[in-house]
C-alpha positions, 0 to 999 in steps of 0.5 A, a space after each residue: 708416127 702418131 702424135 697425141 696430146 694429153 690435155 692433163 696429167 690424168 690422161 697419162 695412163 700406161 695404155 696411151 704411153 706404152 712404147 712411145 716417146 713422151 714430152 712432158 710440159 708445164 710451161 708455168 713453171 716446172 718444165 721451164 725451171 727444170 730446163 733452166 736448172 740443167 742448162 745452168 749446170 745442175 747434176 740432175 733433177 729428181 721430180 717427186 710428187 709429194 712434199 713429204 716424200 721430197 723432204 725425206 729424199 732431202 734427208 737421205 741425200 744430205 745438205 748438198 742436195 737442193 730441195 725446191 718446189 711450190 704449193 699454191 705458187 710458193 715454196 713450202 716451209 723449209 725449202 731451199 728454192 721455190 719454182 721460179 726458173 730465175 732462182 736456179 742460177 749457175 751459182 746456186 745449182 752447178 754440180 748439185 742434185 735438185 729435188 723438185 716437187 710442184 703442184 702439177 709438173 712433177 705429178 705429170 713427170 711421175 705419170 709419164 714413167 711408162 713411156 719408152 723415153 721421157 723428155 721435158 719440153 717448154 716454150 724455151 726449148 721447144 725446137 730442141 725438144 721436138 727434134 729430140 722426140 723426132 730422133 727417137 723414131 717412135 710415136 710421140 705423146 705430149 703430156 700437158 701437166 694442166 692445173 689441178 686436173 684442168 687443162 692449162 692454155 699455155 701447156 696446150 699452146 706449147 704442145 700445139 707448136 710442137 705438133 706443128 714442128 713435128 708435122 713439118 719435119 715428119 710430114 707423114 705423121 698422123 695427129 690425133 684429134 686432140 693433137 690437131 686441136 692443140 695445134 690450132 691453139 698453138 698456131 693462134 698464139 705462137 706469134 702472140 705470146 703477149 696475148 697468151 700472157 693475158 689469156 692464160 689464167 695461170 699467167 695472170 695469177 703469177 703476175 698478181 703474186 709478183 711473178 711477172 718476170 717468171 711469166 716473161 721468162 717462161 713465155 719465150 720461144 727457143 732460148 736454149 737447146 737443152 732437153 732434160 731427159 730421163 736418165 738411167 735412173 728412172 727418177 732422175 732427169 739429166 741434161 740432153 740436147 736435140 
């Protein structure tokens, strides 16, 4: 098994994904929100790259579908929900389809379509996501969403912790140099997530916007075993488990 880490969604090209299991990460906040929504009973999450396409999907599906997401951290006009995992409560999402578009995470999910299997990872489901990828018995490519084309510290830390767990469970696995670099970051911050909250620029930006509760929720390890996975419909994520 080879383990690779792509630092941003721009690296998710077919040549690096073909035949592999992909884990897509956007810790703050899309992947955490998707995990939470499906864990709270949403029927599916449909990641859409562009706002206008998301609105068109909402029109096609009708009022029972939830239109959610953000640009610059805030929900676009007319959206039902933003991108805070705390908004996706069982009362709001149980049994409903969610159309989600975000600045980075949904773009990475769309880019990862060429992989043989796609799962969503975050800190909150890190162990379950690593176990799910290991059970696929393929090379693993961990796709960090990054932030507008630049690497995000929190995504790389999450990726590095997954690399470390895969290495323990599959000691013969070969990590690429990018995976080894991510693992060093992961091991540095894995026991100091408060330090990650201080050092990650996106975390600081969310706190400045009054989203400290989101940051605290997202920067928590292994609170769920739900692993969102690509379902039979290529553009839908459904709840799986390790």
